[in-house]
DOBAVO-189022 format. One record per residue (C-alpha): residue in three letters; x, y, z. Coordinates in steps of 0.25 Angstrom, whole numbers, plus 5000, padded with zeros to 4 digits. Layout:
BEGIN
ALAXYZ...
This chain:
BEGIN
UNK473448844848UNK473448994843UNK473048984829UNK473749094821UNK473549094805UNK473148944805UNK474448904812UNK474448884827UNK475548934835UNK475848804841UNK475948744827UNK477048854824UNK477748814837UNK477748664833UNK478248704819UNK479348794824UNK479748674834UNK479848574822UNK480548664813UNK481548704824UNK481848564827UNK482048524813UNK482948644810UNK483748614822UNK484048464817UNK484348524803UNK485348624809UNK485948514818UNK486148414806UNK486748524797UNK487948534806UNK488648624815UNK489748674806UNK488648734796UNK488048804808UNK489348864813UNK489748924800UNK488548984794UNK488949034780UNK488049114770UNK487348984765UNK487148934779UNK486449064783UNK485649064771UNK485148924774UNK484848964788UNK483949084783UNK483248994773UNK483048884783UNK482348984792UNK481449034781UNK481148894777UNK480748844791UNK479948974795UNK478648934788UNK478748794793UNK478748854808UNK477648944807UNK476748874796UNK476649004789UNK476149074801UNK476649224800UNK475949274812UNK476649344823UNK476149244833UNK476649124824UNK478049194823UNK478149224838UNK477849074841UNK478849024830UNK479949114836UNK479649084850UNK479648934848UNK480948944840UNK481549014852UNK481048914862UNK481548804854UNK482948864853UNK482948884868UNK482448744871UNK483448674862UNK484548764868UNK484148724882UNK484048574879UNK485448584873UNK485948654886UNK485348554895UNK485748424887UNK487148394882UNK486548294873UNK485448394867UNK486548494865UNK487348394857UNK486148364849UNK485648504847UNK487048574845UNK488048474843UNK489348454851UNK490848494850UNK491748404841UNK493248394841UNK493748434827UNK495248444830UNK495948374841UNK497448394843UNK497648454829UNK496948334822UNK495648364814UNK494548264815UNK494048254800UNK492848174804UNK492348304812UNK492748394800UNK491848304791UNK490748294801UNK490648444803UNK490948474788UNK492148564792UNK493048584780UNK494548594782UNK494448744778UNK493448764789UNK494348704799UNK495548774794UNK494748914795UNK494348874809UNK495848854813UNK496248974806UNK495249064814UNK495949014827UNK497349044821UNK497648894819UNK498348864806UNK498548714809UNK497648604814UNK498748554822UNK498648674831UNK497248634836UNK497048564849UNK495548544847UNK494548594838UNK493048574840UNK491748584831UNK490848654841UNK489348624842UNK489048754834UNK489948704823UNK491148804826UNK492548754828UNK493348784840UNK494848764840UNK495848744851UNK497248774848UNK498348674853UNK498948784861UNK497648824868UNK497248684871UNK498648654876UNK498648774885UNK497248744891UNK497748594894UNK498948644900UNK498148744909UNK497248624913UNK498448534916UNK499248634924UNK498148684933UNK498348644947UNK497148654956UNK497348734969UNK497348644981UNK496048654989UNK496148725002UNK495448625011UNK495348725023UNK494348815015UNK493648705007
């Protein structure tokens, strides 16, 4: 199908799909914390990764049609995986991960620290960014699917619970229902 410089455009599409899927698995295995906090070495790795896989996707084809096919297939794959994750909770967890409780009622879960390779200093910095000096002041902290840490202070948590428990629903006016 459409031979361009000895490489078919269909062949390019297949190569791009295979490389995309392999890279997606590698990024998922690498861990979400690494992706949430891209430092200089992480950025360098990502740039070198793109340079490394580029020839594998196009098979050395440097033509404009080959580049257009490769870019189009990449965008389609991105849209398709996003749509699949949106429609299926299971696929979303597989592709993007899920939220995990890191701190519950001021108690840090060391197993989660190890699992996501969060150092004490990383945790302390996240707390300080939210104006929290002591872990005991945390109602909940979560490692988000993207690797970020969300922190809920005890006072914020208690206020929201109080609002939920003190809210009294209005009686239904049956004459107008």
